Structure formats: C-alpha cells, structure tokens
C-alpha positions in Angstrom: -18.7 42.8 -11.9 -19.3 45.4 -14.6 -17.1 48.4 -14.9 -14.7 47.5 -12.2 -12.3 50.4 -13.2 -14.9 53.1 -12.6 -16.0 51.7 -9.3 -12.4 51.3 -8.2 -11.5 54.8 -9.2 -14.5 56.3 -7.3 -13.7 54.3 -4.2 -10.0 55.2 -4.2 -10.8 58.9 -4.7 -13.2 58.8 -1.9 -10.6 57.2 0.4 -7.8 59.5 -0.6 -9.8 62.7 -0.7 -8.5 63.8 -4.1 -8.9 62.9 -7.8 -6.7 60.1 -9.1 -4.1 61.6 -11.5 -3.7 58.4 -13.5 -6.1 56.2 -15.5 -7.1 52.8 -14.1 -7.6 49.7 -16.2 -9.1 46.9 -14.2 -9.0 43.1 -14.6 -12.2 43.1 -16.5 -10.8 45.4 -19.2 -12.7 48.5 -18.3 -10.9 51.9 -17.9 -11.6 55.1 -16.0 -9.6 58.3 -15.3 -8.2 61.3 -17.1 -7.7 60.7 -20.8 -4.1 60.7 -22.0 -2.6 60.0 -18.5 -0.4 57.0 -17.8 -2.5 53.9 -17.1 -2.2 51.9 -13.9 -3.1 48.4 -14.9 -4.7 46.4 -12.0 -4.3 43.0 -13.4 -6.3 41.1 -10.8 -8.2 41.5 -7.5 -5.1 40.3 -5.6 -3.5 43.7 -6.3 -6.3 45.4 -4.5 -6.0 43.1 -1.5 -2.3 43.8 -1.3 -3.1 47.5 -1.0 -5.9 47.0 1.5 -3.8 44.8 3.8 -0.7 47.0 3.5 -1.9 50.5 2.5 0.7 52.9 1.1 4.1 52.3 -0.3 4.7 48.7 0.7 1.4 47.4 -0.5 1.9 49.2 -3.9 5.5 47.7 -4.1 4.3 44.2 -3.4 1.7 44.5 -6.1 4.3 45.8 -8.5 6.9 43.2 -7.7 4.4 40.4 -8.0 3.2 41.6 -11.4 -0.3 42.3 -10.1 0.1 46.0 -11.0 1.8 47.5 -14.0 2.0 50.8 -15.8 1.3 51.6 -19.4 2.8 54.8 -20.6 5.9 56.7 -19.2 6.9 55.2 -15.8 8.5 58.4 -14.6 5.4 60.4 -15.4 3.2 57.9 -13.6 5.5 57.8 -10.5 5.6 61.6 -10.5 1.8 61.8 -10.5 1.4 59.2 -7.8 4.2 60.5 -5.5 1.9 63.1 -3.9 -0.6 60.4 -3.1 1.9 57.8 -1.8 5.4 58.8 -0.9 4.8 62.3 0.2 1.5 61.4 1.9 3.3 58.7 3.9 5.6 61.4 5.3 3.3 64.4 5.7 -0.3 63.2 5.9 -0.4 60.0 7.8 -2.4 61.5 10.6 -4.8 63.2 8.2 -5.5 59.8 6.6 -6.1 58.2 9.9 -8.6 61.0 10.8 -10.4 60.5 7.5 -10.9 56.8 8.3 -13.2 57.9 11.1 -15.5 59.5 8.5 -18.5 57.1 7.7 -18.2 57.8 4.0 -14.6 56.9 3.9 -15.2 53.8 6.0 -17.9 52.9 3.5 -15.3 53.3 0.7 -12.9 51.0 2.5 -15.7 48.4 2.9 -16.5 48.8 -0.8 -12.8 48.2 -1.7 -12.8 45.1 0.5 -15.8 43.7 -1.2 -14.4 44.5 -4.7 -11.1 42.8 -3.7 -12.6 39.4 -3.2 -11.9 37.0 -0.4 -10.5 38.9 2.6 -7.2 37.0 2.9 -3.8 38.7 2.8 -1.7 37.6 -0.2 1.7 36.3 0.7 4.5 38.8 0.0 6.6 38.2 -3.1 9.6 35.9 -2.6 12.0 38.8 -3.3 10.9 40.5 0.0 13.4 40.4 2.8 12.3 39.4 6.3 14.6 40.2 9.2 14.3 41.2 12.8 15.2 44.9 12.6 18.2 47.2 12.0 20.9 45.3 13.9 24.1 46.4 12.0 26.1 43.5 13.5 28.8 42.0 11.3 26.5 39.0 10.6 23.5 41.1 9.7 25.5 43.5 7.6 27.0 40.6 5.6 23.5 39.2 5.0 22.2 42.6 3.9 25.1 43.2 1.5 24.7 39.7 0.1 21.0 40.3 -0.6 21.7 43.4 -2.6 25.0 42.7 -4.3 24.9 38.9 -4.9 22.1 39.2 -7.4 24.6 38.1 -10.1 27.5 39.9 -11.8 25.9 39.4 -15.3 22.8 41.3 -14.1 24.9 44.2 -12.8 26.9 44.2 -16.1 23.6 44.6 -17.9 22.4 47.5 -15.7 25.7 49.4 -15.0 27.5 48.9 -18.3 31.2 48.1 -18.8 32.4 50.5 -16.1 30.7 48.4 -13.3 30.5 51.4 -11.1 27.5 51.4 -8.8 27.4 55.0 -7.7 26.6 58.2 -9.5 28.6 59.2 -12.5 30.1 62.7 -13.0 28.4 64.3 -16.0 29.6 67.2 -18.1 27.3 69.8 -19.6 25.6 69.1 -21.9 24.9 65.6 -20.4 23.6 63.9 -23.5 27.0 64.3 -25.3 28.7 61.9 -22.8 28.5 58.2 -22.4 27.8 56.5 -19.1 31.3 54.9 -19.2 33.1 58.2 -19.7 31.0 59.9 -16.9 31.9 57.1 -14.5 35.6 57.4 -15.5 35.4 61.1 -14.7 33.8 60.3 -11.3 36.6 57.9 -10.4 39.2 60.5 -11.5 37.5 63.2 -9.4 37.8 61.0 -6.4 41.5 60.2 -7.1 42.4 63.8 -7.5 40.6 64.8 -4.3 42.6 62.2 -2.5 45.8 63.4 -4.2 46.7 59.8 -5.3 50.2 59.3 -6.7 52.7 56.4 -7.2 53.5 54.6 -4.0 50.6 56.0 -1.9 48.4 53.4 -0.1 44.7 53.6 -0.7 42.0 51.7 1.2 38.8 51.4 -0.8 36.0 50.6 1.6 33.1 48.8 0.0 35.2 48.3 -3.2 32.4 46.8 -5.3 33.6 45.2 -8.5 37.0 46.9 -8.2 36.6 49.9 -10.5 38.0 52.5 -8.1 40.8 50.2 -7.0 41.8 49.5 -10.6 41.6 53.2 -11.6 43.7 54.3 -8.7 46.4 51.8 -9.4 46.4 52.0 -13.2 46.0 55.8 -13.6 47.8 57.0 -10.5 50.2 54.3 -9.5 48.6 53.8 -6.0 48.9 50.7 -4.0 45.3 49.6 -3.2 43.5 47.4 -0.8 39.8 47.0 -1.6 37.4 45.4 0.9 33.9 44.1 0.3 31.5 41.7 2.1 30.3 40.3 -1.2 31.9 37.1 -2.4 30.6 37.6 -5.9 31.9 41.1 -6.1 35.3 40.0 -4.8 35.6 37.2 -7.3 34.7 39.5 -10.2 37.1 42.3 -9.0 40.0 39.9 -8.6 39.6 38.7 -12.2 39.5 42.3 -13.4 42.6 43.1 -11.5 44.4 40.1 -12.9 43.3 40.9 -16.5 44.7 44.4 -16.0 48.0 43.0 -14.8 47.7 44.9 -11.5 48.0 42.1 -9.0 51.2 43.6 -7.6 49.4 46.8 -6.7 45.8 45.8 -6.0 44.5 43.4 -3.3 40.8 42.6 -3.0 39.6 41.1 0.3 36.3 39.8 1.5 36.6 41.6 4.8 34.6 43.9 7.1 36.2 47.4 7.3 36.1 47.0 11.0 38.6 44.1 10.7 41.2 46.0 8.7 44.3 46.3 10.8 47.2 46.9 8.4 47.1 50.7 8.4 48.2 53.4 8.2 46.9 54.4 4.8 47.6 57.6 2.9 44.0 57.8 1.7 40.6 56.1 2.1 37.8 56.1 -0.4 34.3 55.1 0.7 31.9 55.4 -2.2 28.3 54.4 -1.7 29.1 52.3 1.3 28.3 54.5 4.3 24.5 54.2 3.7 24.8 50.6 5.0 26.5 51.6 8.3 23.5 52.9 10.2 23.1 55.8 12.6 23.9 53.8 15.7 27.3 52.7 14.2 28.3 55.8 12.2 30.6 57.3 14.8 32.3 53.9 15.1 32.7 53.8 11.3 34.2 57.3 11.2 36.5 56.6 14.1 37.7 53.4 12.6 38.6 55.1 9.3 40.3 57.9 11.1 42.5 55.4 13.0 43.5 53.7 9.7 44.9 57.0 8.2 48.3 58.5 8.5 48.5 62.0 9.9 47.6 64.2 7.0 45.8 61.4 5.3 42.5 62.0 3.4 39.1 60.4 3.4 36.6 60.8 0.5 33.2 59.8 1.8 30.7 59.6 -1.1 27.2 59.1 0.5 23.5 59.5 -0.3 21.8 61.8 2.2 18.2 62.8 2.9 16.6 66.1 3.9 16.5 66.8 7.6 13.2 66.5 9.5 11.9 68.8 12.1 11.6 65.8 14.4 14.5 63.5 13.6 13.1 60.8 16.0 10.2 60.4 13.5 12.5 59.3 10.7 11.7 55.9 9.3 13.4 53.9 6.6 11.7 53.8 3.3 9.5 50.6 3.4 10.1 49.5 -0.2 13.8 50.1 -0.1 14.2 48.3 3.2 12.2 45.3 2.2 13.4 44.8 -1.4 16.6 46.8 -2.1 18.9 47.8 0.8 18.0 45.9 3.9 19.2 47.8 7.0 20.2 50.8 4.9 19.7 54.2 6.5 20.1 57.7 5.2 21.3 60.7 7.3 21.2 64.4 6.6 24.4 65.9 5.3 24.9 67.9 8.5 24.7 64.8 10.6 27.3 63.1 8.5 29.7 66.1 8.7 29.2 66.3 12.5 30.0 62.6 13.0 33.1 62.8 10.9 34.3 65.8 12.9 33.5 64.1 16.2 35.7 61.2 15.1 38.6 63.7 14.7 38.5 64.6 11.0 38.7 68.1 9.6 36.1 68.5 6.9 37.7 70.4 4.0 35.2 70.2 1.1 31.6 69.2 0.4 30.3 68.8 -3.1 26.7 67.9 -4.0 26.3 65.6 -7.0 22.5 65.3 -6.7 21.6 66.0 -10.3 24.4 63.7 -11.4 22.8 60.8 -9.7 19.4 61.4 -11.3 21.1 61.4 -14.7 22.9 58.2 -13.9 19.8 56.4 -12.7 17.9 57.2 -15.9 20.8 55.6 -17.9 20.6 52.5 -15.7 16.9 52.2 -16.1 17.4 52.6 -19.9 20.0 49.8 -19.8 17.6 47.5 -17.8 14.6 48.1 -20.0 16.7 47.6 -23.2 17.9 44.2 -21.9 14.7 43.3 -20.1 14.3 39.7 -21.4 17.9 38.9 -20.4 17.5 40.6 -17.0 14.5 38.4 -16.2 16.4 35.3 -17.2 19.4 36.3 -15.1 17.3 37.0 -12.0 13.5 36.7 -11.9 10.6 38.8 -13.2 10.1 40.1 -9.6 13.7 41.0 -9.1 13.8 42.9 -12.4 10.7 44.8 -11.5 12.2 45.6 -8.1 15.2 47.3 -9.8 13.1 49.1 -12.4 10.8 50.6 -9.7 13.7 51.4 -7.3 15.9 53.1 -9.9 13.1 55.1 -11.6 11.6 56.2 -8.2 15.1 57.1 -7.0 15.8 59.2 -10.1 12.7 61.3 -9.4 13.6 61.6 -5.7 17.0 63.1 -6.7 15.5 65.4 -9.2 12.9 66.7 -6.7 15.5 67.2 -3.9 13.9 64.6 -1.7 17.4 63.0 -1.4 20.9 64.0 -2.4 24.4 62.6 -2.7 27.5 64.3 -1.4 31.2 63.9 -1.6 32.8 64.9 1.7 36.6 65.4 1.7 38.1 65.1 5.2 41.6 65.2 6.5 43.2 63.6 9.5 44.9 66.9 10.3 47.8 66.6 12.7 48.3 68.7 15.8 50.6 71.0 13.9 47.6 72.1 11.9 49.3 71.3 8.6 46.4 69.7 6.6 48.5 69.3 3.4 45.7 70.9 1.4 46.4 73.6 -1.2 45.1 77.1 -0.4 42.8 76.8 -3.5 41.7 73.3 -3.4 39.0 73.1 -6.1 41.4 72.5 -9.0 40.8 68.7 -9.1 38.3 68.9 -11.9 40.8 70.4 -14.3 43.2 68.2 -16.3 46.7 67.9 -15.0 49.3 69.9 -17.0 
C-alpha cells in the first residue's frame, strides 16, 4: 500500500483528536510528520495490531518490547512528546476518548486502522510479559514477583547499576555532572547510615537488602552488626560473596527470608530502601507494624520509598499497566501522606521527610546511559525484549520524576517510648555534613 506513513498519521490524528508530535516511518519506508522531530519507526503491521487490540500504554509497550516499534532520535524527547497522548491521556482523558469513539468519523478512522493493520488477529504478547491473577501480596506471590524483577541476572545488573550495585536513587551533589554514579551512591548509603545513627555494635536490619550494598556499608564504615533479608536467591548469593570478599562475615548475615518471618529482634535500626513499593496498600499497615515490633524503644526506621501524586478519587487509582506487566508485578505506589499516616498508625513517630525526586531522575539517566553503552552485552545476558523493557522503563521513569508525576522520599521514623524521649537531636539535619 503506497505511503503507509501518511495514511497512518492521518488516521491516528483523527482518532486522537490532535496532531502527532513525532514523525512516523512505516514498514514501506515512507515517512510523515513534523520535520526534525524524533521518528517513531513502525516496523511492521503487527505493531499497529498491537495498538488496536490494546489501545494506550500496554499496546505501545508490547510493540516496543517485541521490537515492532522503535524510535530514531532522542528517546527522552520522543517519550516527552508522546506522554500527553498516552500516559497523561490514560489518566485524565479516558472518558473523552470513549466519547469520541461514538463519532462516525472517529469510528471510520478506527476501521481504517484495522484495515491498514492487516489480518484482524491479536498478536501474542511478548514472552517477557508477566501473567498473574491479580495483586495478591501473599508470601508466594511476593516471592514470585521479586524473582521476576531481580533474578534477571547479576551480570546484567552490574552492567546497568555499575560497581556500587545499588538499585535505588543516588544522592547527588551540585553540580551533578562533577560526581560519578559510584560516589553518589556511596553518599546515599552514608546519608541513610547517619540518619539511623549507626555506630559500632548497633544492630541493623536491612529489609530488601538487594546485593548487600547497604549492609556492607553499615558494617564497614560504621561498625554495625547487620542482618540483610531478600526474597531473591540470586541477590543473596551475590551479596554473601561480597560480604566474604570484604571480610565482614562476622558482622553481616544475608538471609533469603520474608521480612514477616524475621523473629530475632529487637534491632537498633531498620533500613528499608526501595522495598516498600512491593508491599501493597492492603498490607502496608502490617508491614509498618511488623517493623515497629522489631525495633527497640528509641530505635529508628529509614523508609526510602517511591510515591505518586494523590488523586481526587483514590479509589480510581490503577497500577501502571506497563510497569505491572513487565517490570514490577504487584508493585503499588502510594502518596507520601498515606505512607506517613500508615507509619504513624503502626506506632511510629515520624521525625523527618526528605524528597529526593530530582536525584532519582539523575540516577535513572545514568543507568540508561550504562545500558545503552553496553547494549550488545545486555542483549546477550538477557534477551532483546528484556533489554528494551529496561530501556523504556528507566527512560520513562526519569521523565516521570522530572515532571513530578512521581517522587521518592526518605521518611525517618522513631519507635518513641512512652517517656517521649525520641533520642533525636534538637537540630537533626546535620547528617549531610561530614563528621568531625
């Protein structure tokens, strides 16, 4: 069919009710759209069928992961231009799109897209997509979800995260370009350690310990005695080797264990860094109460957690389809206010909240750069589809942090005893300064 790009562009603009901000290159080599804009390459008709059978974010993600759809030009610019048509439309204009589908011209555009897409059969989802029966948050489903995300392979994570092997936002100085990712991650771990007031002999429980970076830092730099728990076998094996290589086996124990099964408290401090997003709204109070019970009176919790903006109708919140299907199965984000309320309901006194939103955007851009620089190896270590999942997920997340669609916060809470003595200094925010 001649000039598929022009026809596709016109049909999509008719359906969406607005001009396309990117160029289109179709499978026949033709192009249409604004000159100089990033180009959305529709490599085959199957990409169009994916979008027709699953309009919006998930259909686009399936086409991207399968390699049916790619971008030429700057990926961040392309995602930024498309966000108003896809992600923001999903949240704010779903009803408007449904109303437009009653318009005869719009319905004609859909029919034209169906014809252009070829045989009306839904393509199978890419093999990287997770299929599961809902957000259960049982021990079994949590372990399965964690395994899907973290057991991709330690070599792959080394490529993306760099030598620090810290999978949460770094803590950047100003100006940011002067710092390495490794130094910024060291500074984040040090920030957590100082907020928790770690010192020799104190017991730290690191919930969701990942590859052991926080546990090693706390023991090596502050002399703490650390227990790290993870549900990932691959993470635990990697962390144990790192601990042994550092000569810290007498101070660090890494367990494959659910935090709900930890019974050897009390601890002086608990760090939970990038783990609480997996807990789920229905289980969050249980999570907070369990950690409260594991602390000594006066013990501190540092809860480092991604949060979303609150909605007018919280019952309308739905988990991001792409993230749920390809990245964090069963993951849920909560507004900061909800997190603080649940921690307080569990008995904690919240003493400090620090937003690191911009820090996460900077970190994600470094991870994307690492992935793209090592792309051939990333594909060999996983699969082309898995590498594309991570590229899209991290680039889109960087934009979401930059645009304040999501944030990340460190909440410092204390198990304050009945006496009211929190053990906190009157002027607490000195932890960013070097010790004398």
